[in-house]
C-alpha positions in Angstrom: 34.7 -11.5 -6.7 31.6 -10.0 -5.0 31.8 -6.6 -3.5 31.0 -6.4 0.2 28.5 -3.9 1.2 28.5 -2.4 4.6 25.3 -2.6 6.6 23.0 0.4 6.7 23.7 2.3 10.0 20.9 2.2 12.5 19.0 5.5 12.6 17.4 4.7 15.9 19.6 3.6 18.8 18.7 2.4 22.3 19.5 5.8 23.8 16.9 7.4 21.5 14.3 5.0 23.0 15.5 5.8 26.5 15.3 9.6 25.7 11.8 9.3 24.5 10.7 7.4 27.6 12.6 9.8 29.9 11.0 12.9 28.3 7.5 11.4 28.2 7.7 10.3 31.9 9.2 13.7 33.0 6.4 15.6 31.3 3.9 13.2 32.9 5.4 13.7 36.4 5.4 17.5 36.5 1.6 18.1 36.7 1.1 15.2 39.1 3.9 16.4 41.4 3.2 20.1 41.2 -0.5 20.2 41.0 -1.7 16.7 41.6 -4.4 16.1 44.2 -4.7 12.4 44.6 -7.5 12.9 47.2 -9.6 14.4 44.3 -9.1 11.3 42.2 -9.4 8.9 45.1 -13.0 10.1 45.6 -14.0 9.2 42.1 -16.6 6.5 41.5 -15.3 3.9 39.1 -16.8 1.2 37.0 -16.4 -2.4 38.3 -14.0 -3.2 35.4 -11.5 -0.4 36.4 -8.0 -1.9 36.9 -6.5 -1.4 40.3 -4.4 1.8 40.7 -1.2 -0.1 41.3 -1.4 -1.7 37.8 -1.2 1.5 35.8 2.5 2.3 36.2 3.8 -1.2 35.3 1.2 -1.6 32.5 2.2 1.7 30.9 5.9 1.0 31.3 5.4 -2.3 29.4 3.2 -0.6 26.8 5.7 2.2 26.2 8.7 -0.2 26.0 6.8 -2.1 23.3 6.0 1.2 21.5 9.6 2.4 21.4 10.7 -1.1 20.3 8.1 -0.8 17.4 9.5 2.6 16.6 13.1 1.1 16.6 12.1 -1.5 14.1 10.3 0.9 11.7 13.0 3.6 12.0 15.8 1.2 11.2 14.1 -0.1 8.1 16.5 0.9 5.2 13.5 2.0 3.1 12.0 5.2 4.4 8.8 6.1 2.6 5.8 8.3 3.1 4.2 5.5 5.0 7.1 5.5 7.5 6.6 9.3 7.9 2.9 8.7 8.6 3.9 6.2 11.3 6.3 8.7 12.9 3.6 11.4 12.9 1.1 9.0 14.5 3.6 7.8 17.1 4.6 11.4 17.9 0.9 12.2 18.4 0.5 9.1 20.7 3.4 10.3 22.9 2.0 13.8 23.1 -1.4 12.4 24.2 0.3 10.0 26.7 2.3 12.9 28.2 -0.8 15.2 28.3 -3.0 12.8 30.3 -1.6 13.7 33.7 -2.0 17.4 33.1 -5.7 16.9 32.3 -6.5 14.4 35.0 -4.3 15.4 37.9 -3.3 19.0 37.1 -6.6 20.4 35.8 -8.7 17.9 37.6 -10.7 17.2 34.5 -11.9 13.7 33.9 -13.7 14.9 30.8 -10.5 16.2 29.1 -8.7 13.0 30.4 -11.3 10.8 28.8 -11.1 12.8 25.5 -7.3 12.4 25.6 -7.6 8.6 26.2 -10.2 8.2 23.4 -8.0 10.2 21.1 -5.0 8.0 22.0 -7.1 4.9 21.1 -8.0 6.4 17.7 -4.4 7.3 17.0 -3.3 3.8 18.1 -5.7 2.2 15.7 -4.3 4.2 12.8 -0.7 3.7 14.0 -1.2 -0.1 14.2 -2.8 -0.1 10.8 0.1 1.8 9.4 2.6 -0.5 11.1 1.0 -3.6 9.7 2.0 -2.4 6.2 5.5 -1.6 7.3 6.6 -4.3 9.8 4.2 -6.9 11.2 6.3 -7.4 14.3 6.2 -3.7 15.0 2.4 -3.9 14.6 2.3 -6.7 17.1 4.2 -4.6 19.6 1.5 -2.0 19.4 -1.3 -4.5 20.3 -0.8 -4.2 24.1 -1.5 -0.4 23.8 -4.5 -1.0 21.7 -6.0 -3.6 24.1 -5.2 -1.5 27.2 -6.8 1.6 25.6 -10.0 -0.2 24.7 -10.5 -0.8 28.4 -9.0 2.5 29.5 -11.3 4.5 27.1 -14.4 2.8 28.6 -13.2 3.4 32.1 -12.2 7.0 31.4 -15.5 7.9 29.7 -17.5 6.2 32.6 -15.5 8.2 35.1 -16.1 11.4 33.2 -19.8 10.8 33.1 -20.1 9.9 36.7 -17.8 12.3 38.5 -17.3 16.1 38.9 -15.0 18.0 36.6 -13.4 20.9 38.4 -11.8 22.5 35.4 -14.9 22.5 33.2 -17.3 23.1 36.2 -19.3 20.0 35.6 -21.0 17.7 38.1 
């Protein structure tokens, strides 16, 4: 008679994902609500490939749901190795960079710092995706929307930083 084994309990539950999203969006909202000056940003010159403003919120919501789903898959892998820990560190860095963007862009009125943040998030995403490929290919696929968006966003952010004033750094 074979012995039944109980399934490994899930380390990462849906409420963990909800908590990550809620915390990240709360951190994002504070500088925009308390210090944000949309008129400052609305005067920016933008490249012709810049997405319309209304697209950012739904795009990032989709991207972030994909990211926490990737995290769910990796965190619930019964094997937990150094590669898993690298993925967690990279994803933590990506959430910190995501949450910091509004402080740089709206709070400090610094398109240069916002562009650096966006480019750093692109680099972290490349490494996170490369790590995820070795752990769980479906998790890696879930990070592709963020990578694709950030390729465009990095170009747009750098273009904006080079062609508009930066109040915080006193440029332009």
